[in-house]
N, C-alpha and C positions, 0 to 999 in steps of 0.2 A: 506469630504477628494472624492477627487480622488485622484483615488490608480491605478495605472499599475502593472498589474501581467503580468509576461514574466515566459514561457515553452513549453516547449518539448513537453507535451502530454494534454492531455486535452481532456474529453468527445465530442464526443462520442467514443474516442477511453473506452480499458476497462481492466484498471490497477489500481496500490493501489490508486499512484502517484495524476490519472487523476479524484480518485473517491473524494481523499485527496482536493483538489484542488476546483473543480463543489460544494463542500459544504463550501471552504472557503470563496469564490469570492461569492455566492448565499447566505449565512448566513451575510456576511458583505456588500450587494446590498440591505437585510433586512432592514438590519442599518441607511439604507439612506445613505451609501455610494455609491460614482460615480464609479464604475468600468469599465475597461480594460483590454484584455485578447490580451496580443500577443504571437502568438503560427507559428508555418511552419504548410505550406497550408497539406492538406490532402487531398489524392485521392479520389474520388469518396467518399469525406464526409464535408457535409456544418455542419454550427452551431445548436447548441443545439434551436432547435423551443421555448421549452418547455421554454428558458429563452432570449425574444426579445431584456429585456430591459441592455445586457449587450453587450458594445466596445466589437466588435473580431477586428482583425486586424491580418491575415495572412501575414506570411511573403514567400520566393523559398526556399524549404526541396531535402533533399534526401535520402532516403528511408537508415535505420539506418541496419547496416547487421548483421544477426541473431536474430533481432524481426522482424519478418514480419506482415507487417501492421501499422510499427510507424516508423517516419518522423522528421526526425532531420532536425531545422534550417539552411538553409547558413548563413556567416557571414552576419548582417544587421547593422553595426553600424549604417551609412548614415541616413538609412531610419529608424530608433526609433530616429534620430536628426530630420529630418520632421517629426515624427509623434507628439514628443513631443514640439519640438518652436509650432506648430501649436493651442496644446493642453497642459499646462505643469502638471503634473502629482505632487500631492505634496510630494507621496513616493512609488515607484518603491520597487516590490516585486518580486527577480530571483529566480524561483522556481527549475532552470535546468544550469546544470554549460557547458553545451555544445557549439558551437558556434553563437547560438544566445542569449545565454545565457550571454558568453563573449562579445558581440558586444554589449549590452543593459548595462553590466557595464562600457563599453568605451564610452556611449555615454552621462549614465546619469554623471561620471561627466565630460565630454567637458559640458554641461549646468548648473553640479555642482547643481545637481534635488538631497535628501536625497534614498540611496537608501539602500536597506536590504537585504536576502537571505535564503534560506532554505537547509538542507541539508537532503535530504528524498531518497538518494539511493546508497546503497555503493558500488560506480560502481567501486573503488579500490579493492573490495572484487572479484569484478568477474572477474577481470585479471586471478587470480588463474583456473579457469574454462573456462575460452577458452584457454589456453593454453597462455597466455602475460605476466605470474609472476613479467619476469625481467618489466614489465610496472607499477608494485602495485607500489612498489616507488617513480616513477616521477609521479606517478594518485596523489600518498597521496599531494605533494607536492605543483602540480598542484591547488588541492583542495583547501590544504591550504591557497595557495598564493589569488585563485579566491578568499575564504568567507570571508580574515582577510582586504580584501579592501572593501565592506560592512560596514556597522554601526553598522550592527547586522547579526548572523546567528541564524536562529531556529531550532529547534533539536527537534525530536518527543519524544525522552524520556532521562531518569537521565541518562541511559544506555548509548546512545549515546550520549548526551551531557558531560559526562566526559572521553569521550574515545576522544571525538573529541580535548577536553579540554587537554589529554597526548598529542595527538598528538601537540597541539600550538594552534590549535583554539583561537580566540578569540572574544570577545562582542557574550556569548551565550546565547538563552532564549528557554524558553521552549514554544513549540505547539503543543498540544498532538492532538491525534482524538479521533473525535465521532462516534455515530453509529445511524444510523435510524431505531429504535427499531418498530417504524410502519411495516415497510416494510421489515422485516427480525425478523420474529417472529414464534412462536412455531406454530400458530395458521394454520401456509400455507400448515402444512403436509396433502401429499395428497397419499391416497393408492392404489392407483390404476396407479401414479406414482410409487412407491414400487414396484405394482406388476408388472412393464413392465421392472425392473432392474430382476424380476426372485424372490423377496423376498416378504415372509412374513408377515405379524403381528410381528411376536416374531423375526424375522431372526434380527440378527445384521448387518449394513450399516454403512461401513465408508467409511468418503468422505473426499477429494481434491481435494479446490481450490485454482487454480493460476496457474501461469506458468510454461508447462514441458520443464525442463531445467536443466542445470547441477546444476548454481547458490538454483535451490528446492531443493537439493540432494534427488530426484526422488526416486535414486537407495533405501533407507532408508525406503520409502512409501513400496515400493515393494517386501524389504525383512520384512518390519513386513505383510504381509497382507499373503506373506507366509508362518510367522509363526502362524501367527494365527489359517489358515487352517486346521492344522494340527493337531488341537485338538477342533476347530470349522466346520465343513464344511458348514455350513451353512452360514459362512460368506460372503457377498456382497460387493464387492469393486465400488465404481463411484469416477472416475478424470476427474473435468468439469476444461475446458480452452485448449488451448492452444499453442502448441511451437514450438524449435528444435527437441528436443525426443522425439517428441510423435510419429512418426509410427514406429521407431524404438521400444518404449515401448509397442506399442500394438499388434505390432507385437509378441512380447515373453511374452506375458500375455494375452491369450485369455479368462481370466476368469475374468478378469477386465472391469468395461464397461466404454467407454471414451465416454465421452458427450459434446463434443467440446464449446465452447462457451456460455457461458449464461449470463443475465444480465436482472436486474428490476427485476418485478414478478416473471419471470421463474426461477434467478439464487436463490432467497430465496425460492419459493419452493421446492427445489433440497438441502436447506441447513435444509429445516424443514426435510424432508421428508426421513436424514437419523438420526442416532443413534450417532455417532461418529467421532471425524474430528480431522485427522491427519494433524502434520503439522511438515515435515523434517526437513524445513529450517533452516541455519544457518547464512544467512549473511542478516536478513533484518536490516531495520528501524526502522521499528514498527511492521507491518503487521496485515495492515486492516482487514484480512478475519477472525484475533481473534475471533475480537470484534462481527463480526457476526455472527462465529458461538456460542458466547454468548446467543447474543440475541437471534437464532433459538432457543437454548437451549440443544446442544450438548455438548455430556462431550468432551472433546478438552484431545489430548495430545500432550503436546510443548517441545522444549526446552527451558531451564530457564534463560531467556533473553526476550528482547523488550518486545511486549504487553503482551506475558505469564508471565515474570515475574512481568508484572505491577499489573497484574487484576487477576492470577488463585493465589488460596491458594493451594496446591497439594493436594490431598482428600477433600478436601470440594466442590469445582468449578471444578473441571479440575484435571489434571498433569502435572506435572514435570520434564521431567527428564535432570540428566544433563548435560551441555552441553560440545556436541558435545563427548555422550557418549553412543552409538550406540544400543549396548544389551541395558542400563538402558533403551531406548525410545521403545524397543519392550516389553523389562519387564514389563513395566507403561503400554503401550496397552494390554496385557493380561491380566493384573492385574485390565484395566479399563471394558473389555468384560467382565469378572468374576464375575461383579461385582451383589449382587443381589437384594436385598430392596433397598439399598442406590442411588438405581440407581438412582431413581424419583428426590431421595432431591438432588440429584449430579446438574441432569440439571434445576432444580428447582431452583437453584444459582446461575448456570450460566447464565440467567435468568433473574433473580435481580441484579446481578454485572451490566449485560449492558444495564439496568434501569439505570443504575449512571453516564452510558458514553453522556454526550450532549454535539450536536454541539452545543450548543447556548455559554455555558459557553466556551467553547475551542474559539468561535470567538470573543465574551466577550473577554480574555483575550488576544488576540490576536493583537484587536483593543487598550486597556490599554495598551500592551507597546510597540506601535505601538506611539501613543500619546506621551507617556512617552520619546519615543527616539527622536522622533519628536524639542519636549520641549528643547532637551539637546543641541542642534544645533543652533551655531550661525544665528542669519541673514546671508541668503546665495544670 
């Protein structure tokens, strides 16, 4: 098939959606499909050199407020029409619902090309964290209308699918996530890196990887570290990532190491060199960092939803806190740090769990669902 992916974000940008879409495109390409990516033009960023056989099309863009380094595509319906008239795809997958995604939906309808979509980000929940609470309900209505105009919407977990169904979303499918267990592995542990953090071989290192922003519930991460250090003064906290609240938290937490953005082998080394992964976010559709932490053999503490609920059995390969219960999150983290002989067993179980999460299976299931969707459509 010739498949066109429309997205506001794609590598070398660093975020969970970009990584997910790259792995999906790469996997479909390896299966022999002809892949096209339509995305906003990014400043000082060109396409991935390691994937020269993927066709990239850039459209005009503007910076996304509050998301440094990320740009959104401007309305581009006519551009999409011209592109797809020249070389018609068999199916279109729209991964983001911004101006570019909406333009692509309009163009696909005009040309009568089958179009599907993915629900990758809970943007409507972000409204509460940016003083835009009044826009939450209108945002949900827009998202429902957008996705219900496509032949199917792919959700990352049953949790998300069930919630979308309750909101009135139709034709819902599942597209899970995989993890690269060759890149993310405990063998990347680096004692010299730990020394640079001031951590000895047996000092507990608590890691956070992700955007440093309000919607990630970062206040709870720092509350948890403060609580741990009351009884464990050798606890080391490392934050990987960037975001609008980094400077504020960095100024208020001199005992925490802020490493900035990391990717590839550098990121894998940071994961493997820690011991615990604290993930306080309550707004995820999935949470790719959770599977990366599992693959790296870390003991995870997270809330009981999305990827954590899917892959973690509390006390066996990580710890799950009751949803939106900050005190339970702190208590579960304290219990994790106090682990004795069970610690190594939990780390091994975490790694074993990740080894069963294959991108090949995700891509195969997506390919099957797309073929099934297309087979049910009348000749267009």
